[in-house]
Each structure stands twice: as structure tokens, then as C-alpha cells.
C-alpha positions, 0 to 999 in steps of 0.5 A: 500500500502506497499511502501517498498523496492524500486528497487535495484541491489546489488553489487553482481548482478551488478558484474554479470550483468556487466560481462554478455555480452550475454543478448538476449533481449533488449528494443529499445531506443524510444523518449518520451518513454524510459526516466529514469522513464520508465527504472526504472520501467522496471528494476523492472520487468527484470534485464536481459534485456538490456535497452537503453536511449532515443537518446541524442544529443552529444551536450546536453551531452557536454554542457548541465546540467551535473547532469541531464546527470549523472542521466541518468546512474542511472537506473541499468545496463545493460544500453546502452547510445544512442547518436546522433552524426555526428562530430568526433571532439566532441568525446574527449569531449564526452568521458570525460563526460562519466568518472563518468557514468555506461553505458554498451555500447555506441550506435550510432543512424543511424536509426531515420528518424525524421526531427529534427534528420535528420536536426541535420545530425545524425540518418538515414541520416548517412547511406548515409555516411558509411565512416563517421559512420566508423570514428565515430566508430573508434574514439570512440573505441580509446577514451573509453573501452566501447563497441561501437554499431550501430543501423541502418535500412536496407536502407534509401530512394533510398539507398536500396539494399543488396549491400548497406547494406553489405557495410555499415555493412562492414564499421562498422565492419572494424572500430571495431564495437562490435554489429549492431542492424538492424531495418528490414525496410528502412527509408524514410526521406521525405514524411513519419512521424516517426510513418509511418516509423515504419509501412509503409516500409515493413519488410525484415527479409531476408535481415538482415538474409543474413547480419548475414550469411555473417558476421556470426562471428559478433553480429547482433541483429534484430529489427522491428515488434517483438510483443512478447517474443515468436516471439523474441525467434524464431528469436534467432535461427538466430540472436544474439539478439532481440530488441523490441520497441513499443510492450515493451511500449504497454505491458511491463509485457511481459518482466517478463518472461525473468528473473528466478524470481517469481514476481507479478504486485502488488509487482512491482507496490508497489516498483514503487509507492515508487519511484513515491512518492519520485520523487514527493517530489522532484518536478518531473512531476506526468504525466511523473512519471505515464506514464510508468505504463499506460499499466501495465494491458495490455489485462486484464479486468479492464485495461480501468478503470486503465488508467482512474484513471491514467489520473485522478491522478492529481485531488486532490481526486485521490491518490497513495493509490487509484491506489494501491487499484485499482491494487489489485482489478484488479489483484485479478479479482474483477473488477466490472465495475464502482463499482470497486472504491466503 
């Protein structure tokens, strides 16, 4: 294992990336998924995909560990900060905390249906109060030069009509929102788990399509049920962008086609394992560090063995070198069942 050339984005690339607001693909913010390790891993695979942080409660940003928050922005742009917020009075304090960060945009979570988020009075429940969402957008626009975006659903509970979504989107646009990402399912706040809310409410791309047709001069990004880059490309005929969620976690390598660069899984893994080794020296969790590469060999013969080795990594007899050697054998089609590690 070489363990050389840790991922980096040079100054010229940073300037190009930061000035390019037309990235067509993004990876959705996902709790317990899109942490700094996953984003660092994905940035090795693609520099031209917009990444999002996990949703961060605005109170955690203002009153929490500032060094930990600053580390959130060190993935490499383009990177959006997704926040959970319902109190406009906190916005001046929030924007002060953003001064030394390098985020590309601020995204307001109006789509998460989890009990914890709803109890905090943000997430999908905000859809029921378009005036408040509009005020949050307006207040942020007046306190920062960063683009302000909203991620939402097509409806929530019984607020589930074309007219309701139209008025919600209109309120955001009238207050200066730069982009709206719409998950093409409604959210059901009681009776369904967050996982069920991603699968049970039916997809309704047509409703989002009508929104784009109505607000044709404004950026509308589609999200929900997009399982491949090919499917995403077909949706770009209608929408300004495509956001992929769980499929990005299940098959991260699909994003390798986004950039015009020739890369291999082995080269990417080599760089990421250097990152892992560095973080281990600083006391970071082995489990969390290796979690992002769990599905690196999605759909490939040997994937099961790869996952087993990752699960066994905390054991003393499994090393980063073992993982690298196994990856080389899988990549070179030398998989031979349990003899692979011999």
C-alpha cells in the first residue's frame, strides 16, 4: 500500500470550483451518513459534485465546540452547510460563526420528518409555516453573501396539494431564495419512521415538474428515488439539478463518472487509507473512519468478503495493509472465495 498523496484541491481548482455555480449533481445531506469522513472520501472520487453536511442544529453551531464546527468546512468545496433552524433571532449569531468557514451555500432543512427534528420545530414541520421559512430566508440573505437554499418535500401530512406547494415555493422565492431542492414525496410526521418516509409516500415527479414550469426562471433541483447517474441525467432535461441520497451511500463509485478524470478504486482507496491512518493517530473512531468505504465494491464479486474484513478491522490481526491487499485482489478479479486472504 502506497499511502501517498492524500486528497487535495489546489488553489487553482478551488478558484474554479468556487466560481462554478452550475454543478448538476449533488449528494443529499443524510444523518449518520454524510459526516466529514464520508465527504472526504467522496471528494476523492468527484470534485464536481456538490456535497452537503449532515443537518446541524443552529444551536450546536452557536454554542457548541467551535473547532469541531470549523472542521466541518474542511472537506473541499463545493460544500453546502445544512442547518436546522426555526428562530430568526439566532441568525446574527449564526452568521458570525460562519466568518472563518468555506461553505458554498447555506441550506435550510424543511424536509426531515424525524421526531427529534420535528420536536426541535425545524425540518418538515416548517412547511406548515411558509411565512416563517420566508423570514428565515430573508434574514439570512441580509446577514451573509452566501447563497441561501431550501430543501423541502412536496407536502407534509394533510398539507398536500399543488396549491400548497406553489405557495410555499412562492414564499421562498419572494424572500430571495437562490435554489429549492424538492424531495418528490410528502412527509408524514406521525405514524411513519424516517426510513418509511423515504419509501412509503409515493413519488410525484409531476408535481415538482409543474413547480419548475411555473417558476421556470428559478433553480429547482429534484430529489427522491434517483438510483443512478443515468436516471439523474434524464431528469436534467427538466430540472436544474439532481440530488441523490441513499443510492450515493449504497454505491458511491457511481459518482466517478461525473468528473473528466481517469481514476481507479485502488488509487482512491490508497489516498483514503492515508487519511484513515492519520485520523487514527489522532484518536478518531476506526468504525466511523471505515464506514464510508463499506460499499466501495458495490455489485462486484468479492464485495461480501470486503465488508467482512471491514467489520473485522478492529481485531488486532486485521490491518490497513490487509484491506489494501484485499482491494487489489478484488479489483484485479482474483477473488477466490475464502482463499482470497491466503
